[in-house]
Structures are given as structure tokens and as C-alpha cells.
C-alpha positions as CSV (number, residue, x, y, z in Angstrom):
1,M,98.1,114.4,96.7
2,S,97.1,111.6,99.6
3,C,98.6,108.6,99.4
4,Q,99.5,106.1,101.6
5,P,102.1,103.5,100.7
6,E,100.8,99.4,100.6
7,P,103.1,97.8,103.8
8,I,106.0,96.0,103.3
9,P,104.9,92.2,104.0
10,L,106.0,91.0,107.7
11,G,109.5,88.9,107.7
12,W,110.8,91.4,104.7
13,H,112.9,93.9,104.6
14,V,114.5,96.7,101.8
15,W,117.4,96.2,101.0
16,R,119.5,99.6,102.8
17,Q,123.7,98.9,101.6
18,T,124.7,102.1,98.8
19,E,125.9,99.4,96.4
20,V,123.0,97.4,95.0
21,P,124.0,94.0,92.9
22,T,123.6,94.8,89.3
23,P,121.7,91.2,89.0
24,L,119.0,92.8,91.2
25,V,119.3,96.6,89.7
26,Q,118.5,94.6,86.5
27,A,115.8,93.2,87.9
28,A,113.8,96.3,89.8
29,I,114.0,98.1,87.1
30,D,112.9,95.5,83.8
31,V,109.7,95.2,87.1
32,R,109.4,99.2,86.9
33,D,109.7,99.3,83.7
34,H,106.6,96.6,83.9
35,V,105.2,97.6,86.8
36,N,101.7,98.4,85.5
37,K,101.4,94.8,85.3
38,Y,101.7,94.2,88.9
39,K,99.4,95.1,92.1
40,R,100.8,97.0,93.9
41,G,101.5,95.4,97.7
42,T,102.7,92.8,95.7
43,I,105.7,90.8,95.9
44,A,106.6,90.6,91.7
45,R,109.9,88.4,90.9
46,T,111.8,86.0,94.1
47,M,115.3,84.6,93.2
48,V,118.3,84.3,95.9
49,Y,121.5,85.3,95.2
50,N,124.3,85.0,97.9
51,G,122.0,82.0,99.8
52,Q,119.3,84.9,100.3
53,T,115.5,85.4,98.8
54,I,115.3,88.3,97.8
55,G,111.4,90.0,96.3
56,I,110.4,92.4,94.0
57,W,108.2,94.5,95.7
58,V,105.5,96.7,93.3
59,S,104.2,99.8,95.9
60,S,103.1,103.4,95.3
61,H,106.2,106.2,96.6
62,T,106.2,109.0,98.4
63,W,109.4,110.3,97.6
64,T,111.7,109.5,95.2
65,W,115.6,110.7,94.2
66,R,116.2,113.1,90.1
67,N,119.5,114.6,89.8
68,G,120.3,113.7,94.0
69,V,117.3,115.9,94.7
70,L,114.8,114.4,97.0
71,V,111.8,115.2,95.8
72,T,107.8,114.7,98.4
73,G,104.2,114.8,98.3
74,L,104.2,111.6,94.9
75,C,102.1,108.8,94.4
76,I,103.4,106.6,91.7
77,P,104.2,102.9,90.8
78,G,108.1,101.7,91.6
79,A,109.9,99.1,92.7
80,S,111.7,98.2,95.9
81,I,114.1,95.3,96.4
82,L,114.0,93.4,99.3
83,V,115.9,90.5,101.4
84,Q,113.6,87.3,103.4
85,Q,114.7,88.0,107.0
86,P,114.8,84.6,108.6
87,T,112.5,83.0,110.6
88,G,112.7,83.5,113.5
89,S,115.2,86.0,113.5
90,V,114.3,89.5,115.0
91,G,114.3,91.1,111.6
92,A,111.5,88.3,110.8
93,S,108.4,90.1,113.2
94,T,109.9,93.9,112.9
95,P,107.7,95.7,109.6
96,D,109.5,98.1,107.4
97,S,108.8,100.9,105.3
98,L,109.7,102.8,103.1
99,V,107.8,106.1,104.3
100,T,111.0,108.2,104.9
101,P,113.4,109.7,102.6
102,D,116.1,107.6,102.6
103,P,118.4,107.4,100.2
104,T,120.7,104.3,101.1
105,A,117.2,102.5,100.4
106,A,117.1,100.4,97.1
107,V,114.4,102.3,95.6
108,Y,113.2,102.3,91.5
109,S,110.2,104.9,90.9
110,A,108.9,105.2,87.7
111,E,108.3,108.2,86.2
112,Q,105.4,110.1,86.1
113,P,104.4,110.9,82.5
114,P,104.7,113.6,81.4
115,G,102.1,116.3,81.6
116,P,101.1,118.1,78.4
117,D,103.6,121.0,76.8
118,W,100.9,124.0,77.0
119,P,103.3,126.6,75.6
120,L,104.3,123.9,72.7
121,V,100.5,122.9,72.0
122,G,98.8,127.0,72.5
123,I,101.4,128.0,69.6
124,S,100.1,125.1,67.6
125,A,97.0,125.6,67.4
126,G,97.4,129.8,66.4
127,A,99.6,128.0,63.6
128,G,97.1,125.2,62.6
129,A,94.5,128.3,63.1
130,T,96.6,130.9,60.6
131,V,96.8,127.9,58.1
132,V,93.1,127.3,57.3
133,T,92.7,130.8,57.6
134,L,94.9,131.2,55.1
135,F,93.5,128.0,52.9
136,L,89.9,129.1,52.9
137,L,90.4,133.2,51.7
138,A,93.3,131.5,48.5
139,L,89.7,129.0,48.3
140,K,87.9,131.9,47.4
141,H,89.3,134.1,46.2
142,A,91.0,131.6,44.2
143,G,87.0,131.0,42.7
144,K,86.7,134.8,41.1
145,A,88.0,135.4,37.5
146,A,89.2,138.9,36.6
147,R,86.8,141.6,34.9
148,R,87.3,143.1,31.8
149,R,86.0,145.0,29.8
């Protein structure tokens, strides 16, 4: 699947630390859980945490971690925690990116909705057809009385 992630706004960098404070995680998960309400490529929410301006960025994710395993080749929406860089700092003029998978990046991908369970659909269709057939046969035979001599 081809997917081009939206560029992170200049002056912002992805939160890259193994520990992410709970209030930031909660804000990111709230945005992620309502990700379809936001346009991709936008900062959905800002907040100040420990004197830093934090943004919750909505974008297309091409990778995620599921049960500790890296999954790539995706194009799913998600939320990332960004930190605004001080004006005039090197970080303010250096672009950041989420193209390369990074286990330290504070990235929260929305799960793809599960597809149909095709074997279960087939079994259900077969069972439904069997019930309808038996019902029609019962109706056919129920209307005939036994002949007496």
C-alpha cells in the first residue's frame, strides 16, 4: 500500500523518549480514538507540560508496533506527541519525520477495522440456507393430508 505521511510542521519534533508522561499519553490516545474528527496533517490539540508546548499531531502512519512486533506497509491514521522547539534554536529550523520506525517515538496508531471473518460468513450462509430449505420442505409436506381408503 502506498502512503505518504504528512510532513511534521517545522519547529516541532516528535517526543522521543522511552517514558512518556501519563497526561500526554492520555491526550494522544483521546485524539487517536477520535482521529476521524481531525484532518490529517494538523495539530489537533496543544497543551503546556513542564513548561514545554506539546502538540498532538494527526497524520498517516506507515508503521506501528503490535504486541512488540514492528508492522510496516500500512496507511492508517494516528496521533503523535510533538514538542515545540524554542524559536531560534537549531531544532526550530530542522525538520523531523516519522518515516523511519522508531521505538522511542511517542506514536499511537489507530487500529484498522477488522475485516470480515470469511470462514464464519461461509458457515453462517450455509446454515441459513439449510434452515430455509428445511422450512420450505416442512411447509410443502405440512399441507398434504394422508389419504384414507
